[in-house]
C-alpha positions in Angstrom: 106.2 115.2 112.5 108.0 112.6 114.6 111.6 113.2 115.8 114.4 110.7 116.0 115.5 110.8 119.6 118.9 109.2 118.8 119.6 112.0 116.3 118.6 114.6 118.8 120.8 113.1 121.5 123.8 113.0 119.1 123.3 116.6 118.1 123.0 117.6 121.8 126.2 115.7 122.5 128.0 117.4 119.6 127.1 120.8 121.0 128.6 120.0 124.4 132.3 120.8 125.1 134.4 117.7 124.7 137.8 117.0 126.3 140.5 117.0 123.7 141.5 113.4 124.5 138.1 112.2 123.5 138.9 113.5 120.0 142.3 111.7 119.9 142.5 108.6 117.8 144.0 106.3 120.5 144.8 103.6 117.8 147.3 106.0 116.1 149.5 106.9 119.0 152.8 105.1 119.9 153.4 105.0 123.6 155.4 105.8 125.6 155.4 109.5 124.6 154.9 113.1 125.6 152.3 115.0 123.6 151.6 118.7 123.8 147.8 119.1 124.0 147.1 122.8 124.2 147.7 126.1 125.9 145.1 128.2 127.6 145.5 131.9 128.3 143.7 133.3 131.2 142.0 136.7 131.4 145.2 138.2 132.9 147.4 136.7 130.3 148.5 133.8 132.4 149.5 130.8 130.1 148.8 127.2 131.2 150.0 124.3 129.0 148.6 120.8 129.0 150.6 117.7 128.1 149.7 114.0 127.6 152.3 111.8 129.3 151.3 108.5 127.9 153.3 105.6 129.6 151.6 102.6 128.0 149.8 101.9 124.8 146.1 102.7 125.1 143.7 99.7 124.9 146.6 97.3 125.0 147.9 97.9 128.6 147.0 99.6 131.8 149.2 100.2 134.8 147.8 98.5 138.0 146.3 101.1 140.3 148.7 100.6 143.2 151.8 101.0 140.9 150.3 104.0 139.1 149.4 105.6 142.5 153.0 105.3 143.6 154.3 106.7 140.4 151.9 109.6 140.7 153.0 110.5 144.2 156.7 110.2 143.3 156.6 112.1 140.1 154.7 114.9 141.8 157.9 115.8 143.5 160.4 114.7 140.8 158.7 116.6 137.9 158.3 119.6 140.2 162.1 119.7 140.6 162.7 119.3 136.8 160.0 121.4 135.1 159.8 125.1 135.8 156.2 126.2 136.4 155.0 122.7 137.2 151.3 122.9 138.4 150.0 119.3 138.5 150.4 115.8 137.1 147.2 113.8 137.4 146.6 110.2 136.2 144.2 109.3 133.4 141.3 107.2 134.5 142.3 104.6 131.9 145.6 104.1 133.8 147.8 104.6 130.7 149.5 107.8 131.8 149.1 111.4 133.1 148.0 114.9 132.3 150.7 117.4 133.1 149.8 121.1 133.6 152.4 123.8 133.7 152.6 127.6 133.7 154.1 128.7 130.4 155.2 126.5 127.6 157.8 123.8 127.4 159.0 121.7 124.5 157.9 118.1 124.4 161.6 117.2 124.3 162.3 118.9 127.6 159.2 117.4 129.2 160.1 113.9 127.9 163.7 114.3 129.3 162.2 115.3 132.7 159.8 112.4 132.6 162.6 110.0 131.6 164.8 111.1 134.5 161.9 110.8 136.9 161.1 107.3 135.8 164.8 106.3 136.0 164.9 107.4 139.6 161.8 105.4 140.4 163.0 102.3 138.5 166.6 102.2 139.8 167.0 104.3 142.9 163.8 104.9 144.8 163.1 103.4 148.2 159.9 103.6 150.1 161.2 106.7 151.9 161.2 108.5 148.5 157.5 108.0 148.0 155.8 111.1 149.5 152.3 111.3 151.2 151.6 107.6 151.9 150.0 108.0 155.3 146.3 108.1 156.3 146.7 111.8 156.9 148.3 112.7 153.6 146.6 110.3 151.1 143.0 109.6 150.3 143.8 105.9 149.6 147.1 105.3 151.5 146.8 101.5 151.5 146.8 101.4 147.6 150.5 101.8 146.8 153.2 99.5 145.4 156.7 100.6 145.0 157.6 97.2 143.5 154.9 97.5 140.8 155.9 101.1 140.1 159.6 100.1 139.7 158.7 97.2 137.3 156.4 99.3 135.2 159.0 102.1 135.0 161.7 99.7 133.9 159.3 98.4 131.1 158.4 101.9 130.0 162.1 103.0 129.9 163.1 99.9 127.9 160.7 101.2 125.2 162.1 104.7 125.3 160.2 107.9 125.9 159.3 109.7 122.7 158.8 113.4 122.3 156.2 112.7 119.6 153.0 110.7 120.0 152.8 109.5 116.4 156.4 109.1 115.3 159.0 107.6 117.6 161.5 110.3 118.6 163.1 108.8 121.6 164.9 111.2 124.0 
């Protein structure tokens, strides 16, 4: 009996673990927002939470790489100062925002407030001296930064307001 290779491939794909964001309907979200994704508990009871910090509307906009890179470096320090248990904040490949990982759980309101404060600092106060790790020794792509672009995008994002909900605008 012949088999349909496309059906077999689809079944094989369905059985593979999928990142949560691949299941998210990106046409339904309303950026900018903070969205709680999930919490994982390790074998020793350690809790790690994952958040979607979406800065621009998926499939409608993308932050240019140099600006996103500068935002990434700067919020690595700013969010660490504002969110207890901060682990990491890494950019999405689609350049629409970041994954935030923390020890323990935090409300999306608290995370959104910390994000807002951080973006306000970048938009209105930051100088090049406030952007960490921009040398050949400390950054894997040190030439690809733009504080000007980061500031302009942060201003645009802040003008829309940061929501603590991905589907209903609840601006903090």
